[in-house]
Short mmCIF file of the C-alpha atoms (twelve columns), coordinates in Angstrom:
data_MODEL
# 
_entry.id   MODEL 
# 
loop_
_atom_site.group_PDB 
_atom_site.id 
_atom_site.type_symbol 
_atom_site.label_atom_id 
_atom_site.label_alt_id 
_atom_site.label_comp_id 
_atom_site.label_asym_id 
_atom_site.label_seq_id 
_atom_site.Cartn_x 
_atom_site.Cartn_y 
_atom_site.Cartn_z 
_atom_site.pdbx_PDB_model_num 
ATOM 1   C CA . MET A 1   -11.229 -35.466 17.508  1 
ATOM 2   C CA . LEU A 2   -12.672 -34.098 14.063  1 
ATOM 3   C CA . LYS A 3   -10.228 -34.610 10.786  1 
ATOM 4   C CA . ASP A 4   -9.500  -32.125 8.902   1 
ATOM 5   C CA . GLN A 5   -12.058 -32.663 5.251   1 
ATOM 6   C CA . ASN A 6   -9.684  -30.786 3.172   1 
ATOM 7   C CA . LYS A 7   -7.823  -32.517 0.378   1 
ATOM 8   C CA . TYR A 8   -4.316  -32.941 0.474   1 
ATOM 9   C CA . SER A 9   -1.885  -33.944 -2.171  1 
ATOM 10  C CA . VAL A 10  1.286   -34.978 -0.535  1 
ATOM 11  C CA . LEU A 11  4.271   -36.293 -2.058  1 
ATOM 12  C CA . VAL A 12  6.399   -38.440 0.393   1 
ATOM 13  C CA . ILE A 13  9.872   -38.890 -0.990  1 
ATOM 14  C CA . GLU A 14  11.055  -42.100 1.958   1 
ATOM 15  C CA . ASP A 15  13.149  -45.099 1.035   1 
ATOM 16  C CA . ASN A 16  12.265  -46.300 5.010   1 
ATOM 17  C CA . GLU A 17  9.755   -48.291 4.980   1 
ATOM 18  C CA . GLY A 18  8.811   -47.948 8.564   1 
ATOM 19  C CA . ASP A 19  9.257   -44.396 8.055   1 
ATOM 20  C CA . LEU A 20  7.124   -44.294 5.516   1 
ATOM 21  C CA . ALA A 21  4.243   -46.009 7.133   1 
ATOM 22  C CA . LEU A 22  4.733   -43.784 10.449  1 
ATOM 23  C CA . ILE A 23  4.304   -40.991 8.145   1 
ATOM 24  C CA . GLU A 24  1.252   -42.072 6.661   1 
ATOM 25  C CA . ASP A 25  -0.451  -42.755 10.075  1 
ATOM 26  C CA . TYR A 26  0.086   -39.782 11.101  1 
ATOM 27  C CA . LEU A 27  -1.125  -38.347 7.891   1 
ATOM 28  C CA . MET A 28  -4.426  -40.196 8.095   1 
ATOM 29  C CA . ASP A 29  -4.921  -39.759 12.062  1 
ATOM 30  C CA . LYS A 30  -5.022  -36.224 11.130  1 
ATOM 31  C CA . ILE A 31  -6.823  -35.539 7.293   1 
ATOM 32  C CA . ALA A 32  -9.757  -37.665 6.379   1 
ATOM 33  C CA . VAL A 33  -8.478  -38.731 2.973   1 
ATOM 34  C CA . PRO A 34  -4.997  -37.719 2.270   1 
ATOM 35  C CA . ASP A 35  -3.862  -38.366 -0.963  1 
ATOM 36  C CA . ILE A 36  -0.652  -39.856 -0.668  1 
ATOM 37  C CA . VAL A 37  1.894   -40.202 -3.176  1 
ATOM 38  C CA . ARG A 38  5.043   -42.403 -2.573  1 
ATOM 39  C CA . ALA A 39  8.843   -41.863 -4.072  1 
ATOM 40  C CA . ARG A 40  11.429  -44.087 -2.743  1 
ATOM 41  C CA . ASN A 41  14.132  -42.157 -4.548  1 
ATOM 42  C CA . LEU A 42  15.295  -39.119 -6.265  1 
ATOM 43  C CA . ARG A 43  14.890  -40.542 -9.782  1 
ATOM 44  C CA . GLU A 44  10.904  -41.750 -8.610  1 
ATOM 45  C CA . ALA A 45  10.619  -38.233 -7.177  1 
ATOM 46  C CA . LYS A 46  11.100  -36.570 -10.363 1 
ATOM 47  C CA . LEU A 47  8.733   -38.810 -12.413 1 
ATOM 48  C CA . ALA A 48  6.094   -37.981 -9.854  1 
ATOM 49  C CA . LEU A 49  6.678   -34.061 -10.161 1 
ATOM 50  C CA . ARG A 50  6.643   -33.914 -13.853 1 
ATOM 51  C CA . ASP A 51  3.177   -36.228 -14.189 1 
ATOM 52  C CA . GLN A 52  1.613   -34.657 -10.991 1 
ATOM 53  C CA . GLY A 53  3.398   -31.372 -10.110 1 
ATOM 54  C CA . PRO A 54  0.919   -29.076 -10.268 1 
ATOM 55  C CA . SER A 55  -1.445  -31.632 -7.929  1 
ATOM 56  C CA . PHE A 56  0.832   -31.794 -5.112  1 
ATOM 57  C CA . GLN A 57  0.476   -28.947 -2.214  1 
ATOM 58  C CA . VAL A 58  3.348   -29.944 -0.391  1 
ATOM 59  C CA . VAL A 59  6.242   -32.272 -0.188  1 
ATOM 60  C CA . LEU A 60  8.024   -34.129 2.199   1 
ATOM 61  C CA . LEU A 61  11.564  -35.026 1.792   1 
ATOM 62  C CA . ASP A 62  13.768  -37.229 3.184   1 
ATOM 63  C CA . LEU A 63  17.672  -36.016 3.279   1 
ATOM 64  C CA . SER A 64  18.914  -39.293 2.892   1 
ATOM 65  C CA . LEU A 65  17.675  -41.251 -0.149  1 
ATOM 66  C CA . PRO A 66  20.042  -43.967 -1.864  1 
ATOM 67  C CA . ASP A 67  20.327  -41.573 -5.459  1 
ATOM 68  C CA . LYS A 68  20.967  -38.333 -3.559  1 
ATOM 69  C CA . SER A 69  21.348  -37.009 -0.065  1 
ATOM 70  C CA . GLY A 70  21.834  -34.023 2.083   1 
ATOM 71  C CA . GLU A 71  22.658  -30.443 0.837   1 
ATOM 72  C CA . GLU A 72  23.056  -31.758 -2.725  1 
ATOM 73  C CA . LEU A 73  19.692  -33.338 -2.499  1 
ATOM 74  C CA . LEU A 74  17.962  -30.384 -0.917  1 
ATOM 75  C CA . ASN A 75  18.963  -27.698 -3.808  1 
ATOM 76  C CA . GLU A 76  17.775  -29.913 -6.380  1 
ATOM 77  C CA . MET A 77  14.576  -30.947 -4.614  1 
ATOM 78  C CA . ASN A 78  13.999  -26.986 -4.332  1 
ATOM 79  C CA . ALA A 79  14.444  -26.291 -7.549  1 
ATOM 80  C CA . LEU A 80  12.113  -28.938 -8.931  1 
ATOM 81  C CA . CYS A 81  9.190   -28.009 -5.875  1 
ATOM 82  C CA . ARG A 82  9.333   -24.240 -7.150  1 
ATOM 83  C CA . ASP A 83  5.794   -22.991 -5.773  1 
ATOM 84  C CA . ILE A 84  5.487   -26.225 -3.732  1 
ATOM 85  C CA . PRO A 85  5.900   -26.465 0.097   1 
ATOM 86  C CA . LEU A 86  8.841   -28.606 0.919   1 
ATOM 87  C CA . ILE A 87  9.350   -30.117 4.899   1 
ATOM 88  C CA . VAL A 88  12.296  -31.825 5.377   1 
ATOM 89  C CA . LEU A 89  12.292  -35.134 7.329   1 
ATOM 90  C CA . THR A 90  15.535  -35.857 8.762   1 
ATOM 91  C CA . GLY A 91  16.702  -38.668 11.241  1 
ATOM 92  C CA . TYR A 92  19.549  -35.919 12.717  1 
ATOM 93  C CA . SER A 93  19.096  -33.123 14.774  1 
ATOM 94  C CA . ASN A 94  21.494  -30.489 13.272  1 
ATOM 95  C CA . THR A 95  20.794  -26.969 13.868  1 
ATOM 96  C CA . PRO A 96  23.154  -25.436 11.909  1 
ATOM 97  C CA . PHE A 97  22.164  -27.545 8.884   1 
ATOM 98  C CA . SER A 98  18.604  -26.729 9.820   1 
ATOM 99  C CA . ILE A 99  19.056  -23.397 9.213   1 
ATOM 100 C CA . ARG A 100 20.984  -23.543 6.319   1 
ATOM 101 C CA . ALA A 101 17.912  -25.992 4.813   1 
ATOM 102 C CA . LEU A 102 16.031  -22.732 5.391   1 
ATOM 103 C CA . SER A 103 18.216  -20.309 4.027   1 
ATOM 104 C CA . ILE A 104 18.066  -22.614 0.998   1 
ATOM 105 C CA . GLY A 105 14.470  -22.559 0.449   1 
ATOM 106 C CA . ALA A 106 12.726  -25.428 2.227   1 
ATOM 107 C CA . SER A 107 9.642   -24.412 5.005   1 
ATOM 108 C CA . ASP A 108 10.330  -26.598 7.528   1 
ATOM 109 C CA . TYR A 109 12.871  -28.571 9.036   1 
ATOM 110 C CA . LEU A 110 11.678  -31.588 11.185  1 
ATOM 111 C CA . VAL A 111 13.490  -34.532 13.137  1 
ATOM 112 C CA . LYS A 112 11.774  -37.881 13.036  1 
ATOM 113 C CA . ASP A 113 12.579  -39.136 16.313  1 
ATOM 114 C CA . ASP A 114 10.581  -35.922 17.546  1 
ATOM 115 C CA . LEU A 115 7.762   -36.287 14.695  1 
ATOM 116 C CA . THR A 116 3.992   -36.669 16.078  1 
ATOM 117 C CA . ALA A 117 0.570   -36.527 13.652  1 
ATOM 118 C CA . ALA A 118 0.132   -32.976 15.538  1 
ATOM 119 C CA . SER A 119 3.273   -31.503 14.607  1 
ATOM 120 C CA . LEU A 120 3.671   -33.210 11.315  1 
ATOM 121 C CA . TYR A 121 -0.059  -32.168 10.718  1 
ATOM 122 C CA . LYS A 122 0.420   -28.119 11.665  1 
ATOM 123 C CA . SER A 123 3.771   -27.885 9.723   1 
ATOM 124 C CA . ILE A 124 1.651   -28.867 6.780   1 
ATOM 125 C CA . VAL A 125 -0.901  -26.340 7.125   1 
ATOM 126 C CA . TYR A 126 1.515   -24.091 8.407   1 
ATOM 127 C CA . SER A 127 3.979   -23.907 5.162   1 
ATOM 128 C CA . ILE A 128 0.941   -24.364 2.819   1 
ATOM 129 C CA . GLU A 129 -0.166  -21.201 3.891   1 
ATOM 130 C CA . ARG A 130 3.009   -19.529 4.618   1 
ATOM 131 C CA . LYS A 131 3.738   -20.444 0.598   1 
ATOM 132 C CA . ARG A 132 0.176   -18.992 -0.484  1 
ATOM 133 C CA . ILE A 133 1.089   -15.425 1.201   1 
ATOM 134 C CA . THR A 134 4.591   -15.611 -0.072  1 
ATOM 135 C CA . LEU A 135 3.193   -16.168 -3.900  1 
ATOM 136 C CA . GLU A 136 0.646   -13.623 -3.028  1 
ATOM 137 C CA . LEU A 137 3.504   -11.269 -2.569  1 
ATOM 138 C CA . LYS A 138 5.547   -12.259 -5.086  1 
ATOM 139 C CA . ASP A 139 2.620   -11.499 -7.511  1 
ATOM 140 C CA . SER A 140 1.657   -8.132  -5.845  1 
ATOM 141 C CA . GLU A 141 5.260   -7.046  -6.050  1 
ATOM 142 C CA . LYS A 142 5.540   -8.185  -10.210 1 
ATOM 143 C CA . ARG A 143 2.356   -6.152  -10.352 1 
ATOM 144 C CA . TYR A 144 3.585   -3.321  -9.106  1 
ATOM 145 C CA . SER A 145 7.100   -4.006  -10.966 1 
ATOM 146 C CA . ASP A 146 4.971   -3.690  -14.173 1 
ATOM 147 C CA . LEU A 147 3.358   -0.966  -13.328 1 
ATOM 148 C CA . PHE A 148 6.311   0.563   -12.683 1 
ATOM 149 C CA . HIS A 149 8.443   0.022   -15.311 1 
ATOM 150 C CA . LEU A 150 5.813   -0.268  -17.486 1 
ATOM 151 C CA . SER A 151 4.531   2.777   -17.083 1 
ATOM 152 C CA . PRO A 152 3.607   5.764   -20.066 1 
ATOM 153 C CA . GLN A 153 4.444   8.304   -17.475 1 
ATOM 154 C CA . PRO A 154 7.758   8.868   -16.167 1 
ATOM 155 C CA . MET A 155 8.243   7.599   -12.312 1 
ATOM 156 C CA . TRP A 156 10.648  7.308   -9.885  1 
ATOM 157 C CA . VAL A 157 11.810  6.275   -6.563  1 
ATOM 158 C CA . GLU A 158 13.672  8.400   -4.101  1 
ATOM 159 C CA . ASP A 159 14.663  8.521   -0.682  1 
ATOM 160 C CA . LEU A 160 12.578  9.909   2.063   1 
ATOM 161 C CA . LYS A 161 15.369  11.691  4.196   1 
ATOM 162 C CA . THR A 162 18.234  12.706  1.395   1 
ATOM 163 C CA . LEU A 163 15.904  12.294  -2.045  1 
ATOM 164 C CA . GLN A 164 18.270  10.161  -3.630  1 
ATOM 165 C CA . PHE A 165 17.234  8.455   -6.467  1 
ATOM 166 C CA . LEU A 166 16.570  4.715   -5.613  1 
ATOM 167 C CA . ASN A 167 14.723  3.559   -8.942  1 
ATOM 168 C CA . VAL A 168 13.235  4.928   -12.247 1 
ATOM 169 C CA . ASN A 169 11.653  3.300   -14.833 1 
ATOM 170 C CA . ALA A 170 11.957  3.418   -18.470 1 
ATOM 171 C CA . ALA A 171 9.861   6.514   -19.177 1 
ATOM 172 C CA . ALA A 172 12.363  8.961   -16.784 1 
ATOM 173 C CA . VAL A 173 15.119  7.382   -18.761 1 
ATOM 174 C CA . GLU A 174 13.622  8.087   -22.129 1 
ATOM 175 C CA . GLY A 175 12.192  11.453  -21.162 1 
ATOM 176 C CA . TYR A 176 14.722  12.950  -19.230 1 
ATOM 177 C CA . GLY A 177 17.980  11.650  -21.096 1 
ATOM 178 C CA . TYR A 178 19.938  10.088  -18.131 1 
ATOM 179 C CA . SER A 179 21.072  6.850   -17.925 1 
ATOM 180 C CA . ALA A 180 19.645  4.634   -14.739 1 
ATOM 181 C CA . GLU A 181 22.454  4.585   -13.919 1 
ATOM 182 C CA . GLU A 182 23.171  8.607   -13.479 1 
ATOM 183 C CA . PHE A 183 19.717  8.996   -12.184 1 
ATOM 184 C CA . LEU A 184 21.246  6.702   -9.132  1 
ATOM 185 C CA . SER A 185 23.863  8.744   -8.556  1 
ATOM 186 C CA . MET A 186 21.555  11.943  -8.328  1 
ATOM 187 C CA . SER A 187 18.809  13.251  -6.156  1 
ATOM 188 C CA . ILE A 188 15.906  15.129  -6.972  1 
ATOM 189 C CA . LEU A 189 17.539  18.346  -6.488  1 
ATOM 190 C CA . ASP A 190 20.155  17.771  -9.456  1 
ATOM 191 C CA . ILE A 191 17.524  17.828  -11.588 1 
ATOM 192 C CA . ILE A 192 15.607  20.894  -10.400 1 
ATOM 193 C CA . PRO A 193 16.346  24.473  -11.655 1 
ATOM 194 C CA . PRO A 194 17.995  26.381  -8.924  1 
ATOM 195 C CA . GLU A 195 14.779  28.531  -8.733  1 
ATOM 196 C CA . ASP A 196 12.344  25.688  -7.525  1 
ATOM 197 C CA . ILE A 197 14.934  23.863  -5.177  1 
ATOM 198 C CA . THR A 198 13.915  25.335  -2.285  1 
ATOM 199 C CA . THR A 199 10.076  25.209  -3.239  1 
ATOM 200 C CA . VAL A 200 10.756  21.246  -3.508  1 
ATOM 201 C CA . ARG A 201 12.596  20.900  -0.685  1 
ATOM 202 C CA . GLU A 202 9.716   22.529  1.343   1 
ATOM 203 C CA . ALA A 203 7.170   20.366  -1.037  1 
ATOM 204 C CA . PHE A 204 8.541   17.184  -0.125  1 
ATOM 205 C CA . CYS A 205 9.627   17.650  3.357   1 
ATOM 206 C CA . ALA A 206 5.910   18.483  4.320   1 
ATOM 207 C CA . SER A 207 4.385   14.882  2.750   1 
ATOM 208 C CA . GLY A 208 7.450   13.199  4.221   1 
ATOM 209 C CA . GLN A 209 4.960   12.123  7.560   1 
ATOM 210 C CA . SER A 210 2.310   10.892  6.091   1 
ATOM 211 C CA . GLN A 211 0.823   8.065   3.953   1 
ATOM 212 C CA . GLY A 212 -1.251  8.563   0.787   1 
ATOM 213 C CA . LEU A 213 -1.225  10.540  -2.250  1 
ATOM 214 C CA . HIS A 214 0.301   13.943  -1.918  1 
ATOM 215 C CA . ARG A 215 0.232   16.609  -4.533  1 
ATOM 216 C CA . HIS A 216 3.133   18.541  -4.906  1 
ATOM 217 C CA . GLY A 217 2.464   21.094  -7.313  1 
ATOM 218 C CA . ILE A 218 3.927   22.090  -10.806 1 
ATOM 219 C CA . PHE A 219 7.716   22.302  -10.895 1 
ATOM 220 C CA . GLY A 220 10.692  22.627  -13.707 1 
ATOM 221 C CA . ILE A 221 13.070  19.311  -14.397 1 
ATOM 222 C CA . ARG A 222 16.098  20.129  -16.266 1 
ATOM 223 C CA . LYS A 223 16.500  17.339  -18.913 1 
ATOM 224 C CA . LYS A 224 20.308  15.876  -19.842 1 
ATOM 225 C CA . ASN A 225 20.327  18.360  -22.605 1 
ATOM 226 C CA . GLY A 226 19.659  21.456  -20.722 1 
ATOM 227 C CA . ASP A 227 15.869  22.071  -21.782 1 
ATOM 228 C CA . ILE A 228 13.743  22.547  -18.757 1 
ATOM 229 C CA . ILE A 229 10.411  21.375  -18.667 1 
ATOM 230 C CA . LYS A 230 7.542   21.829  -16.582 1 
ATOM 231 C CA . VAL A 231 5.976   18.726  -14.373 1 
ATOM 232 C CA . ASP A 232 2.815   17.966  -12.159 1 
ATOM 233 C CA . ILE A 233 4.584   15.792  -9.207  1 
ATOM 234 C CA . GLN A 234 2.322   13.455  -7.158  1 
ATOM 235 C CA . SER A 235 4.104   11.032  -4.706  1 
ATOM 236 C CA . ASN A 236 3.079   8.909   -2.372  1 
ATOM 237 C CA . VAL A 237 5.004   7.401   0.883   1 
ATOM 238 C CA . ILE A 238 6.453   3.553   0.562   1 
ATOM 239 C CA . SER A 239 8.979   1.249   2.186   1 
ATOM 240 C CA . PHE A 240 11.319  0.082   -0.716  1 
ATOM 241 C CA . ARG A 241 14.238  -2.311  -0.081  1 
ATOM 242 C CA . GLY A 242 13.639  -1.824  3.881   1 
ATOM 243 C CA . LYS A 243 14.119  1.792   3.504   1 
ATOM 244 C CA . PRO A 244 11.690  4.410   3.648   1 
ATOM 245 C CA . ALA A 245 11.037  5.641   0.407   1 
ATOM 246 C CA . ARG A 246 8.646   7.835   -1.841  1 
ATOM 247 C CA . VAL A 247 7.502   6.672   -5.145  1 
ATOM 248 C CA . VAL A 248 7.067   10.106  -7.521  1 
ATOM 249 C CA . LEU A 249 4.723   10.271  -10.847 1 
ATOM 250 C CA . SER A 250 5.427   13.090  -12.730 1 
ATOM 251 C CA . ASN A 251 3.293   14.449  -15.619 1 
ATOM 252 C CA . ASP A 252 4.808   16.799  -18.263 1 
ATOM 253 C CA . VAL A 253 2.316   19.682  -18.544 1 
ATOM 254 C CA . THR A 254 4.715   22.317  -20.380 1 
ATOM 255 C CA . GLU A 255 2.560   22.043  -23.421 1 
ATOM 256 C CA . ARG A 256 -0.505  22.338  -21.430 1 
ATOM 257 C CA . ILE A 257 0.801   25.872  -19.461 1 
ATOM 258 C CA . SER A 258 1.789   26.747  -23.394 1 
ATOM 259 C CA . TYR A 259 -1.655  26.835  -24.515 1 
ATOM 260 C CA . ILE A 260 -2.643  28.604  -21.630 1 
ATOM 261 C CA . ARG A 261 -0.351  31.140  -21.451 1 
ATOM 262 C CA . ALA A 262 -1.248  31.454  -25.419 1 
ATOM 263 C CA . ILE A 263 -5.004  31.658  -24.489 1 
ATOM 264 C CA . GLU A 264 -4.105  34.404  -21.593 1 
ATOM 265 C CA . GLN A 265 -2.282  36.376  -24.712 1 
ATOM 266 C CA . GLN A 266 -5.116  35.851  -27.295 1 
ATOM 267 C CA . ASN A 267 -8.066  37.012  -24.254 1 
ATOM 268 C CA . LYS A 268 -5.583  40.301  -23.884 1 
ATOM 269 C CA . ARG A 269 -5.540  41.166  -27.248 1 
ATOM 270 C CA . LEU A 270 -9.116  40.464  -27.644 1 
ATOM 271 C CA . ARG A 271 -9.958  43.119  -24.393 1 
ATOM 272 C CA . GLU A 272 -7.898  45.735  -26.044 1 
ATOM 273 C CA . ILE A 273 -10.029 44.987  -29.549 1 
ATOM 274 C CA . ALA A 274 -13.070 45.393  -27.149 1 
ATOM 275 C CA . TRP A 275 -11.889 48.835  -25.502 1 
ATOM 276 C CA . ALA A 276 -10.893 50.283  -28.865 1 
ATOM 277 C CA . GLN A 277 -14.041 48.972  -30.195 1 
ATOM 278 C CA . SER A 278 -16.247 50.588  -27.598 1 
ATOM 279 C CA . HIS A 279 -13.855 53.835  -26.831 1 
ATOM 280 C CA . LEU A 280 -12.119 54.738  -29.597 1 
ATOM 281 C CA . VAL A 281 -14.339 54.112  -32.788 1 
ATOM 282 C CA . ARG A 282 -17.141 56.105  -30.814 1 
ATOM 283 C CA . ALA A 283 -15.052 59.390  -30.844 1 
ATOM 284 C CA . PRO A 284 -15.200 59.930  -34.749 1 
ATOM 285 C CA . LEU A 285 -18.386 57.994  -35.178 1 
ATOM 286 C CA . THR A 286 -19.877 61.124  -32.542 1 
ATOM 287 C CA . ARG A 287 -18.174 63.264  -34.737 1 
ATOM 288 C CA . MET A 288 -19.540 62.030  -37.900 1 
ATOM 289 C CA . MET A 289 -23.582 62.104  -36.740 1 
ATOM 290 C CA . GLY A 290 -22.949 65.589  -35.452 1 
ATOM 291 C CA . VAL A 291 -21.522 66.888  -38.726 1 
ATOM 292 C CA . ILE A 292 -24.546 64.421  -40.733 1 
ATOM 293 C CA . GLU A 293 -26.934 66.611  -38.424 1 
ATOM 294 C CA . LEU A 294 -25.090 70.102  -38.939 1 
ATOM 295 C CA . LEU A 295 -26.149 69.303  -42.652 1 
ATOM 296 C CA . ARG A 296 -29.361 68.458  -42.193 1 
ATOM 297 C CA . ASN A 297 -29.551 72.081  -40.675 1 
ATOM 298 C CA . PHE A 298 -27.513 73.851  -43.078 1 
ATOM 299 C CA . ASN A 299 -29.901 76.124  -44.725 1 
ATOM 300 C CA . HIS A 300 -30.699 77.359  -41.432 1 
ATOM 301 C CA . LEU A 301 -27.158 77.878  -40.177 1 
ATOM 302 C CA . ASP A 302 -24.216 80.500  -40.737 1 
ATOM 303 C CA . ILE A 303 -21.976 77.708  -41.503 1 
ATOM 304 C CA . ASP A 304 -19.392 76.770  -43.765 1 
ATOM 305 C CA . ARG A 305 -20.107 73.912  -46.068 1 
ATOM 306 C CA . GLU A 306 -16.409 72.927  -46.962 1 
ATOM 307 C CA . GLN A 307 -15.667 73.067  -43.652 1 
ATOM 308 C CA . LEU A 308 -18.178 70.638  -42.280 1 
ATOM 309 C CA . MET A 309 -17.324 68.433  -45.288 1 
ATOM 310 C CA . ASP A 310 -13.473 68.290  -44.108 1 
ATOM 311 C CA . SER A 311 -14.184 67.410  -40.880 1 
ATOM 312 C CA . LEU A 312 -16.894 64.601  -42.044 1 
ATOM 313 C CA . MET A 313 -13.750 63.219  -44.111 1 
ATOM 314 C CA . ASP A 314 -11.737 63.875  -41.006 1 
ATOM 315 C CA . SER A 315 -13.397 61.710  -39.174 1 
ATOM 316 C CA . ALA A 316 -14.098 59.192  -41.751 1 
ATOM 317 C CA . VAL A 317 -10.338 58.686  -42.034 1 
ATOM 318 C CA . GLU A 318 -9.846  58.114  -38.637 1 
ATOM 319 C CA . LEU A 319 -12.657 55.694  -38.354 1 
ATOM 320 C CA . ASP A 320 -11.275 53.818  -41.257 1 
ATOM 321 C CA . GLU A 321 -7.878  53.630  -39.706 1 
ATOM 322 C CA . LEU A 322 -8.818  52.126  -36.664 1 
ATOM 323 C CA . ILE A 323 -10.968 49.762  -38.230 1 
ATOM 324 C CA . ARG A 324 -7.862  48.638  -40.436 1 
ATOM 325 C CA . GLU A 325 -5.766  48.210  -36.861 1 
ATOM 326 C CA . ILE A 326 -8.426  46.308  -35.189 1 
ATOM 327 C CA . SER A 327 -8.712  44.134  -38.420 1 
ATOM 328 C CA . ARG A 328 -4.952  43.943  -38.458 1 
ATOM 329 C CA . LYS A 329 -4.583  42.884  -34.481 1 
ATOM 330 C CA . THR A 330 -7.679  40.113  -35.406 1 
ATOM 331 C CA . GLU A 331 -5.192  38.425  -37.917 1 
ATOM 332 C CA . ARG A 332 -2.263  38.417  -35.611 1 
ATOM 333 C CA . ILE A 333 -4.775  36.351  -32.919 1 
ATOM 334 C CA . GLU A 334 -5.455  34.037  -35.630 1 
ATOM 335 C CA . VAL A 335 -1.976  33.767  -37.169 1 
ATOM 336 C CA . ASN A 336 -0.322  32.930  -33.209 1 
ATOM 337 C CA . SER A 337 -3.082  30.780  -32.651 1 
ATOM 338 C CA . ASP A 338 -2.801  28.520  -36.126 1 
ATOM 339 C CA . HIS A 339 1.112   28.670  -35.302 1 
ATOM 340 C CA . GLU A 340 0.773   27.287  -31.647 1 
ATOM 341 C CA . SER A 341 -1.762  24.337  -32.619 1 
# 
């Protein structure tokens, strides 16, 4: 049978020479070139971990050492090994303690009398892979936690059914004024204005059955000081501490909406000005053009010159007032624009 050609660096903590020799034989039976470091007590194990700790892929631990044994030894070794799989080797079959050992942090619990080269090799390979996956999960969870808590945008996790807050980030606490404890005692409906509650409930319920990013639209949120802001809500369904939940990202769009409304008001005023220019201004201008034409042919018409001049002046005054009104409207648009910017 072919031996495993991968390199395995193994720390064996065992004070019994016979058991140590047997373990080494089992390792060499399945692994081509095992790198075995021996420690006969806890003191030597500490030195080995201090000097070569990062290089070890697995630690095999006998629970009966001259300087410490049992659960006390296991606790201390588990703290020392940290990210290294720790496999317990013992001469005693004790089911309750084996379960206890696994709960403390041991990767596996093997009885020496039942040990074979195959079972030891399998335990080592499985323990290394299990630890690798566990570390990747921890790293993934840390990245998620960092993205959540360090995000400059308010974020929270809420229960999928009750909409109760399960977690909030610092940006939500700072932006909305509620403490983390206050958030966790409320649901999202407690900070939504009454007029938006039905819409929010329907939007969230509609997205609760499917994975993926959901855009829920723009709703109002009431801050602790009573201010109402408009936010654009997006969410994704996740599992949080074993519960179906939703992680929500909130983007404050209050200023954007105010800006859009200001632009709409300005466009309305501009349309009014354009209509005045195209309709109101044309009336006195047309009358003035008619009077001028009459004055050109004055000698051939039976018309009172003073009456024509009065009509011309009236039209000029009306045109002047219209131009002034347009100018005032234009100035108001510029003032409002400067104020809003």
